[in-house]
C-alpha positions in Angstrom: 0.3 -0.2 0.0 1.3 3.5 -0.8 0.0 6.6 0.2 0.2 10.5 -0.4 -1.4 13.3 0.6 -2.3 16.8 -1.1 -3.4 20.0 0.8 -6.7 21.7 -0.3 -8.3 25.0 0.7 -8.8 25.3 4.3 -8.2 22.4 6.4 -8.9 20.1 3.9 -6.7 17.4 2.4 -6.7 14.6 -0.3 -5.4 11.2 0.7 -4.5 8.9 -2.3 -4.1 5.2 -1.2 -2.8 2.7 -4.0 -3.2 -0.8 -3.9 -0.9 -3.5 -5.7 -2.7 -6.2 -7.5 -1.2 -8.7 -5.0 -3.2 -6.6 -2.3 -6.4 -6.6 -4.5 -6.3 -10.4 -5.0 -6.0 -11.3 -1.1 -9.3 -8.7 -0.2 -11.1 -10.6 -3.1 -10.1 -14.1 -1.9 -10.9 -12.9 1.4 -14.5 -11.7 0.7 -14.9 -14.9 -1.4 -14.0 -17.0 2.0 -16.5 -14.6 3.9 -19.4 -15.2 1.7 -19.1 -18.9 1.2 -19.3 -19.1 5.1 -22.5 -17.4 5.3 -24.4 -19.1 2.5 -25.8 -22.6 2.5 -25.5 -24.7 -1.0 -26.5 -28.6 -1.1 -23.7 -30.5 -1.4 -21.1 -28.2 0.0 -19.8 -27.9 3.4 -20.0 -24.3 4.8 -17.2 -22.1 3.7 -16.6 -25.0 0.6 -18.4 -23.7 -2.1 -16.3 -22.8 -5.1 -16.6 -19.2 -6.6 -18.6 -20.0 -9.8 -21.6 -20.9 -7.3 -21.2 -18.1 -5.2 -21.2 -16.0 -8.3 -24.6 -17.5 -9.8 -26.2 -17.4 -6.3 -25.0 -14.1 -5.0 -23.4 -12.2 -7.9 -19.8 -11.6 -8.4 -20.2 -7.8 -8.6 -21.6 -8.1 -4.9 -18.6 -10.2 -3.5 -16.3 -7.7 -5.6 -18.3 -4.7 -3.5 -17.8 -6.5 -0.2 -14.2 -6.8 -1.0 -13.3 -3.1 -2.0 -15.3 -2.0 1.2 -13.0 -4.2 3.6 -9.9 -2.8 1.5 -10.9 0.7 2.3 -12.2 0.4 5.7 -8.8 -1.1 6.5 -6.2 0.6 4.6 -7.9 4.2 5.3 -7.1 4.2 9.2 -4.1 2.7 8.4 -3.1 5.2 6.0 -4.1 8.2 8.5 -1.9 6.2 11.0 1.2 6.1 8.6 1.1 9.9 7.9 -0.1 11.0 11.3 -3.4 12.4 9.8 -5.8 13.9 12.6 -9.2 13.9 10.6 -12.1 16.0 12.2 -14.5 14.8 9.8 -15.7 11.8 7.8 -13.6 11.1 4.4 -15.4 11.8 1.3 -14.5 9.2 -1.4 -17.2 9.8 -4.1 -18.4 7.0 -6.1 -15.8 4.4 -6.0 -14.9 2.3 -8.8 -15.5 -1.6 -8.2 -11.9 -3.6 -7.7 -10.7 -6.1 -10.7 -8.7 -9.2 -9.7 -5.0 -8.8 -10.5 -5.1 -5.1 -11.6 -3.9 -2.6 -9.0 -6.7 -0.1 -7.5 -6.3 3.5 -6.6 -8.7 5.8 -4.4 -8.9 9.4 -2.9 -10.5 10.3 0.1 -10.8 14.2 1.2 -11.3 15.1 4.6 -11.0 17.9 6.8 -8.1 17.7 9.5 -7.0 19.1 12.8 -5.3 21.9 12.2 -1.3 22.4 13.3 -2.0 25.9 15.3 0.7 28.1 17.0 0.8 30.1 19.7 2.1 33.6 20.0 4.7 33.0 22.5 5.7 30.4 24.7 7.9 32.4 26.9 7.4 34.3 29.8 4.1 32.2 30.9 2.6 33.0 34.6 0.0 30.9 36.5 -1.6 32.5 39.6 -2.2 30.6 42.3 -3.4 31.3 46.0 -0.4 31.3 48.6 0.8 27.9 49.6 0.5 28.8 53.1 -2.9 29.4 55.0 -3.8 33.3 55.5 -5.2 34.2 59.0 -8.2 35.4 56.9 -8.7 31.8 55.6 -8.3 30.6 59.0 -11.1 33.0 60.3 -13.2 32.5 57.8 -13.1 28.7 58.6 -14.0 29.8 62.4 -16.8 31.5 61.1 -18.2 28.9 59.3 -18.0 26.4 62.5 -19.1 29.2 64.5 -22.4 29.5 62.5 -22.8 26.0 63.1 -23.2 26.1 67.1 -25.5 29.5 66.5 -28.6 29.6 68.3 -32.1 31.0 67.6 -33.6 33.7 69.9 -36.8 35.0 69.6 -36.9 38.9 69.0 -40.2 40.9 70.1 -38.6 44.5 70.2 -38.0 45.0 66.7 -39.2 43.5 62.9 -38.0 40.9 60.5 -34.2 42.1 59.3 -32.0 40.5 56.7 -30.4 37.1 58.5 -33.4 36.7 60.8 -35.3 33.7 60.8 -39.2 34.1 60.3 -41.9 31.4 61.2 -44.3 32.3 58.7 -47.2 30.7 56.6 -48.1 32.1 52.9 -50.6 31.5 50.1 -49.5 32.2 46.4 -51.1 32.9 43.5 -49.9 32.8 40.0 -51.8 35.0 37.3 -54.5 35.3 39.6 -54.8 31.5 40.1 -54.1 29.7 43.1 -50.7 27.4 43.5 -50.2 24.8 45.7 -46.8 24.3 45.2 -46.6 28.1 46.5 -48.5 27.5 49.6 -46.6 27.0 53.2 -47.9 26.4 56.7 -45.8 27.6 59.5 -42.4 27.1 57.8 -39.2 28.9 59.3 -37.8 30.8 56.7 -34.0 32.4 56.8 -34.0 35.9 55.5 -31.4 36.9 52.8 -30.5 33.0 51.8 -32.3 33.7 48.5 -35.1 31.0 48.7 -37.6 33.4 47.6 -37.3 35.9 45.0 -35.8 39.2 46.5 -39.4 41.0 46.2 -40.6 38.7 48.7 -38.0 38.8 51.0 -38.3 42.8 50.8 -42.0 42.2 51.7 -41.1 40.9 54.9 -38.4 43.3 55.9 -39.8 45.0 59.3 -42.9 42.6 59.8 -43.2 41.5 63.5 -45.3 38.3 65.1 -48.8 38.9 64.2 -48.1 40.9 61.4 -49.8 40.3 57.7 -48.0 41.0 54.5 -49.1 41.1 50.8 -46.5 41.1 47.9 -46.7 41.2 44.3 -44.2 40.7 41.6 -43.5 39.1 38.4 -41.9 35.8 38.4 -38.1 35.9 37.7 -36.5 33.4 35.1 -34.6 31.5 38.1 -38.2 30.3 39.1 -38.2 26.3 39.7 -41.3 26.1 38.0 -40.7 27.4 34.2 -44.6 27.6 33.6 -44.5 30.3 35.9 -42.0 32.6 34.5 -42.8 36.0 33.7 -46.3 36.2 35.1 -47.6 38.4 37.7 -47.6 36.3 41.3 -49.1 37.6 44.5 -48.6 36.3 48.3 -50.5 36.6 51.4 -47.9 36.1 54.2 -48.6 35.8 58.1 -45.8 36.0 60.5 -45.9 34.1 63.8 -42.5 34.6 65.1 -39.1 36.4 64.6 -35.9 34.6 65.4 -32.5 36.2 65.7 -29.4 34.1 65.0 -27.0 34.4 68.0 -23.4 33.4 67.1 -21.4 32.1 70.6 -18.7 33.8 71.9 -14.8 33.3 70.1 -13.4 31.8 73.2 -11.8 28.4 74.5 -15.4 26.7 74.8 -16.5 27.4 71.4 -13.1 25.2 70.7 -14.1 22.7 72.8 -17.4 22.3 71.5 -16.1 22.2 67.9 -13.4 19.5 68.3 -12.5 19.1 71.8 -9.6 21.7 71.8 -8.4 23.0 75.1 -7.9 26.7 73.6 -8.9 28.6 70.8 -5.1 29.0 69.7 -5.0 25.2 69.7 -8.2 25.1 67.1 -7.0 27.9 64.8 -3.4 26.0 64.9 -5.4 22.7 63.9 -7.4 24.7 61.0 -4.2 25.7 59.9 -2.5 22.5 59.7 -5.5 21.1 57.7 -5.6 24.0 55.2 -2.1 24.0 54.6 -2.5 19.9 53.8 -5.2 20.6 51.4 -3.6 23.4 49.7 -0.2 21.2 49.4 -2.2 18.3 47.6 -4.1 20.4 45.5 -1.3 23.2 44.6 0.3 21.1 41.7 -3.2 21.1 39.9 -4.0 24.1 40.6 -0.3 25.5 39.2 -1.1 23.2 35.7 -4.7 24.7 35.3 -3.6 28.3 35.6 -0.5 27.5 33.1 -2.6 25.5 30.8 -5.2 28.5 30.8 -2.5 31.3 30.5 -1.2 29.1 27.2 -4.6 28.7 25.7 -4.8 32.5 25.7 -2.0 32.9 23.4 -3.4 30.3 20.7 -3.8 32.0 17.5 -6.3 31.1 15.0 -10.2 30.1 14.7 -11.1 26.6 16.1 -13.3 24.5 13.8 -16.7 24.1 15.0 -16.7 20.3 14.3 -13.9 19.8 17.0 -15.9 21.3 19.3 -19.0 19.7 18.4 -17.7 16.4 18.8 -16.2 16.9 21.9 -19.7 18.6 22.9 -21.3 15.0 21.9 -18.8 13.0 23.8 -18.8 15.1 27.1 -22.9 14.8 26.9 -22.3 11.0 26.6 -20.4 11.0 29.5 -22.4 12.8 31.5 -25.5 11.0 30.8 -23.2 7.5 31.6 -22.2 9.3 35.0 -26.0 9.8 35.7 -26.7 6.1 34.9 -23.7 4.5 37.2 -25.3 6.8 40.0 -28.5 5.3 39.6 -30.2 8.9 39.1 -32.2 9.9 36.2 -32.3 13.1 34.4 -35.3 14.6 36.1 -34.1 13.6 39.5 -30.9 15.7 38.7 -32.7 18.6 37.3 -34.6 18.5 40.4 -31.8 18.4 42.7 -29.5 21.0 41.0 -32.4 23.5 39.9 -31.0 23.6 36.6 -32.6 23.3 33.3 -31.4 21.2 30.4 -30.6 24.6 28.3 -28.4 25.2 30.9 -26.8 21.8 31.2 -26.1 22.1 27.5 -24.9 25.4 27.5 -22.7 24.6 30.4 -21.0 21.1 28.6 -20.7 23.0 25.3 -18.8 25.7 27.1 -16.6 23.5 28.8 -16.0 21.5 25.6 -14.5 24.7 23.7 -12.5 25.5 26.5 -11.1 22.0 26.4 -10.3 21.7 23.0 -8.7 25.1 23.1 -6.2 24.0 25.8 -5.4 21.0 23.8 -5.0 22.7 20.7 -2.3 25.2 22.6 -0.7 22.4 24.6 0.1 20.7 21.0 1.4 24.0 19.6 3.4 24.0 22.5 4.7 20.5 21.7 5.7 21.4 17.9 7.1 25.0 19.0 9.4 23.9 21.8 10.4 20.8 19.7 9.4 18.1 21.8 9.2 14.6 20.7 7.8 11.4 22.1 9.3 8.0 21.5 7.8 4.6 19.7 9.0 2.9 23.0 6.3 5.4 24.9 3.6 4.5 22.4 4.3 0.9 22.6 4.0 1.4 26.3 0.6 3.0 26.0 -0.8 0.3 23.7 0.7 -2.3 26.3 -1.1 -0.9 29.0 -4.6 -1.0 27.2 -3.7 -4.6 25.9 -3.2 -5.8 29.6 -6.5 -4.3 30.5 -8.5 -6.2 28.0 -6.1 -9.2 28.0 -5.2 -8.9 24.3 -1.8 -9.5 22.5 -0.2 -6.3 22.1 0.2 -6.9 18.0 -3.4 -7.5 18.0 -4.4 -4.4 20.2 -2.3 -2.3 18.2 -4.0 -3.3 14.8 -7.5 -2.8 16.7 -6.7 0.6 17.8 -5.2 1.5 14.2 -8.4 0.2 12.8 -10.7 2.0 15.1 -8.7 5.3 14.9 -7.6 5.4 18.4 -3.8 5.3 17.8 -4.3 9.1 16.8 -5.8 9.6 20.1 -2.7 7.9 21.9 -0.2 10.2 20.1 -2.2 13.3 21.0 -2.2 12.2 24.8 1.7 11.8 24.3 2.1 15.5 22.9 -0.2 16.5 25.7 1.9 14.8 28.5 5.0 16.1 27.4 3.9 19.7 26.8 2.2 20.0 30.3 5.6 18.4 31.8 7.5 21.4 29.4 4.8 23.8 30.9 5.2 23.0 34.3 9.2 23.4 34.3 9.0 27.0 32.4 6.1 28.7 34.1 6.6 31.5 36.6 4.5 30.7 39.6 2.9 33.9 41.0 1.0 33.8 44.5 -2.1 35.6 44.7 -4.4 36.2 48.2 -7.5 36.1 46.9 -8.9 37.6 50.2 -6.9 40.6 50.1 -8.1 41.1 46.4 -11.5 41.0 47.7 -11.0 43.4 50.7 -9.3 45.8 48.0 -12.2 45.5 45.7 -14.9 45.9 48.2 -17.1 48.8 48.2 -16.5 51.8 50.7 -19.2 52.1 53.3 -21.7 54.9 53.0 -21.4 57.8 55.1 -23.3 57.5 58.5 -25.6 60.7 57.6 -27.0 58.7 54.4 -27.1 55.3 56.3 -29.3 57.0 59.0 -31.6 58.5 56.4 -32.0 55.2 54.6 -33.0 53.2 57.9 -35.3 56.1 58.6 -36.5 56.0 55.5 -37.1 52.0 55.8 -38.7 52.5 59.1 -41.1 55.1 57.8 -42.3 52.7 55.0 -42.5 49.7 57.5 -44.9 51.7 59.7 -47.0 53.1 56.7 -47.4 49.2 55.8 
């Protein structure tokens, strides 16, 4: 078998594959053997019928057509592997002429291939990661989280509902003037500010005391759990039975004892710091790699073919459904648990697929521009690992992988592995404290006078209601 490749417009190439007369004869002989095993002729054992009888009962052209199909299906992926061609679409072979015994045969296939991209530069790559050591702010945040778990709720009678309070309430809701059973609640302890209900609902609660009743109206937002309600007018009649305020325990040694049996708060902080540092050390390598690959992907030059992203999206969607199946969860169960829609899930998968394709193309560009190489021994090792899992001879597994087009994926995997190793050796790691950045970006508080005025206005509004 001889192969040549010709570059066409864009990312398309024309692959020409030529077979010798001997290869054609072998393909025809194999086709006759297969057909002979499939048909039953009186007086002949399966597989022993002579060619003339097979031609009479099946037709010589049918046998030659089967021989041609097998010849192309076996030689096309082998040609791709030999020439290191990575297709991203099905080949267009046009209408193929029938093969003839004893005559050489040549066919062509036009196909769109994975482009060889470049990155603008492989120098001065930087990855921003959190500090290796835990900060006091991170430890404070962990303690506040634990402190919140030991908080108590105390009834308040001297004021109305404020943000962060818990209100024992009942309400009935209507949508577009019609009663809605799923919007009817009896004596539910509602946490204000958690965002369980739309902002208009919570705003209507502010200032209400035990025994008060409120009426709230608003248009149902797009984030509603029931898509049938979106955009329609909703109305709620709310009755407040009790208002409770969350009281956090003091930051003392008793809290440290309650949380983890520590004698002092200092011991608790030391334990939290140790655990955070261990978690950071475990995740640090992945964070550096993720940041470095993202920085490299930003330098990728050229438009990415939609076929690549579409194929990756399809593969990831299939993986998603397989994951749900493995967990024994239906799509309906997942949507209910996550409060997502099918459109949102599809959009998320498509977005992630585009990022992964871009990331991989950038790694391949780095592989070429840095002059990296992998050895055939490494490729053999990849094949051996797959063969050992399936308990198949290595040579047979290699043939199977070539025929299925997987060898190209193994080569890409080695390219990505070498490029990632190079990236990790050359990237500059910059530590950035996210808590410090958040504090720097935090908006300045309003002036006291303005705050008082706003509070007074809110109080007046509550009194009016």
